[in-house]
N, C-alpha and C positions, 0 to 999 in steps of 0.2 A: 508274521516271525517265520512260519514255517517255509514261507518262500524262500525268504534268505538264506536259511539252513539248507535248500536245494540247491540254492546257488552257489555257497561256499564250498558244499560237499563236490559238486561237480568241478568249480575252478580250483578248489584247494588240491586235488588231485594232478590238476595239469600243473599248478605251481610247485608240488612236490616233484611231479616229474621232471620239470622245467630244471630245476634245481639239482637234480641226482644224476641227470645227465650232463649238465657242466661239469658236476664234480668229477664223475668217470672220464669225462673228456681229459681233464687236468691231470687225472692218476696216471690215464693211459698216456700223456705227453712224458711225466715224470718216468714212465716205464721204458718208455722208447731211448730215455737219454740216458738213463740207467744200463740199459742193454747196449746202447753205442759204446758207453766207456767199459763195460765189460768185454767186447770184442776188440777194444785196445788192449786191454791187458792179456787177451789170450794171443794176440799178436805179438807181445812182449815176451811171453812164454815161449812161442816156438821160436822167435830172434835170439833166445837163451840157449835153447836147446839145440841150436844152429853154432852156438859161441860168439854170438852177437854181443859186447855189453850192452847192458841198460843203464841209463843214468837213473837213479835213485828218485831224483827231483821229479822226473817225467810221470814216474810212478804216483811220487806222492799228490801231484797234480790230480790225476785220475782219481785218487782214493778220496780226494778233497771235493772234486764234482760230484762223485756218487754220493758222499756225505752231506752235500748240500741238499742233493733231490730226495736224500731219505728225512732231512728235518723239513722240507717242502712237503711232502706227502705227510707225514706225520701230523701238521699244522692241517692240513686239507681234511683229513680223517677226523680230527677232534671237532674239526668246525661242522661237519657232517654229522658226526654223533648228538652233538647240541643241537644241531637243527632238527635231528631224527627225534630226540628225546621230547622237543618242544610239541610234537603230535600228541604225546600221551599226558601232557598238563593243560587241563581245562584253564584251571586259574591258579596262578603262580606270582609271587612276589619276585620282581627280577630288577638287575640293574639297568637302566634305561640304554646307558652306553653302552653296555656290555651288548644288547640285544641290537641295537645299531652297528655296533662293528661287525657282529655275524651276517648281518643284510649285506654289509657292504662287502666282506670278503667273498660271500657268494657270488655278489653282483661283479668282481673283477675283470671277469673273462667278458662278460657283456661291454662292460665300459670298454675295456682295451678292444674290443671289436670296433667301437664308435670312434676310439681315440677320445674318450673322454676321462677327464682325472678327477678322482672321487677324493674330497678332503673331510674327514670328520672332526669336527670342533669338539672336543670332550666339553663337559660343562665344569664351568669354575666349582661347582660342588656336587657331591653325589647326588642322582636323582634316581630315585626307584620309583615301581609302577606295579601295579596288581591288576593283572589282566591274563588275556589268552596269550600266551606267546607265539603260538604259531600263527592264528590270526593276524597279529600286530605285524608280525614279518612279513606277511603275506601282501599287509595294505601297505607297509613302509617300501616293498620292494615295488607294489604297483605306482606309488609316487616317484619314488626313486627312477624307475622306468622311464615315465613320463618326464621326468625334468632332464633325463638325459636325451631325451628325443627332442626336448626345446633349447638345449644348450646351446650358445652361443658362439661366437668366433675362438673364446677364451678356452671353451671345452672343460669348463670346471664347473662340477655340481659340488656343493659344500652342504654339510647336514651338520645340525647340532641340536641337541636336547637340553630343556631347560625347565624349572619348575615354574608355573604361574598361579595367578590367586584361586582358579577354581579347580587345578589339576596339574599337569604337565604338557608339553608342546614339543612336536617334533619338528624342525624348518628345513627346507629343501630348499636352498640357494642356487640358481640359476640365472641366466641370462637371454631366454626366450620367452615363447608366449604358446602356453599349453595348447587352448582351444584351437589355434590355429593349425596347429600340427600334428592332432589327435585325429587319428579315425579307428572307431568311435568315436564321438566326444566323449571327453574326460570329464568328471567321472563318468562311469556307465554303472550297469546294473551290479557287474562284483563289487567295485569300489563302495558303491551306496550301501550294499549288503553289510560289507566288513565293518563300515562306518556305523551303521545303526545295530550291530551286534556288540562293538566295541564302545558304544554310546559317546561316540567321538564327531569331531566338527572339522571339516575341512574348509580351508580359505586360500582361494588363488588369488595371488596380487600380480597379475602379469607387467604393471609398472615398476613394482620393484622387484621384478625376477625373483618370487616367492612363492611356495606352497608350502602350507603350513597344517600340520595335524594338531589339533586341541581334543586331549584325551582326560578323562579322570583319572586323578591318582590309584583308585582303586574300584573294578567291577563289583566288589562285594559290598558296596556302601549304595 
């Protein structure tokens, strides 16, 4: 068990750093867009000083673009805050769909770089889990990362959470073969350590194009 925590500690820092760097890149992109539009406003100001008439509609368009980016940045920061605070929460009861939604939002840039579309299929009824949110987000990301690598021509990975008889499940649906496209072989020591600590089971069905995590409804039991 101690060896598992050593692996989690080492790899957990990498996971946190990877996601933080990706979020920073997105915020930098937003700031670049805002800066570009701010430059256009400065150009209009100089034109006005020279007596050139300015169409109000053009100003409204720029203001709307800046507003859209501010909203986008606010959503990214809220996701980052939720992700960051999960490190402090050893065991907590959380809605499983909310946890998956955060993982998907953190993964959108990685998916876009691969040309993969992520689909979140909310459960028919609310599904809650009492677990370590950070560790489960780490494991869910690793599974999603592998599913994106294995995705077929449709370039779609769908994620769904459901209650099951002995707990809950998260299913990643893709259309490829994970083992053949994984280097090193998946699951590796990091995934196995997380599976052990979360008392989970991982099921890979390449014929169906599915990777499924089976988890206890509560780590407290």
